[in-house]
C-alpha positions, 0 to 999 in steps of 0.5 A: 360247281366251279367258280368261273370268275377268275381274276388272272391266268395264275388263278386259272392254272390253279383251277385247271390243276385242281380239276385234273386232280379231281379227275385223277381221283375220280379214276381211282388213279394215284399220282404214280400211276397217272405218271406212268400211264402218261409218260409225265414224270412223278415230280412234274405231276406233283408240281402240277397239282400243287402250283398249276405249273406244267408244259403244254406237252405234259398237260396234253399227255395227262389230258389224254389219260384223263379222257379230256384231250378233246376239250383242247380242240376248242381252244383259240377257235375263231368266232362262228359266222353267226357272231357277225351282225352283217354280211359286210362285216363278214366279207371285210374279214380276211384271214391274217397272214401275219401280225402287226407290231 
């Protein structure tokens, strides 16, 4: 089981890269074959597995081939309604149209 006590975003990058590599190997894919199937260059894939650094677009292309694309749909989702303790809190929540400074 993976340890989810991460101390920084760079730790998370490394963990994601390790999990992607494990999944690639579980599908019995070489780096070259994953590169060809995903359209991500072999150099980018190698760097990703080594450092965790990759563009979001390339990461999503790899996720598609590794059958993990659906997990990204939950990223940045708003809290469910049950997380508000009162109706007043819920009614006070207005959808933001822009941020503050």
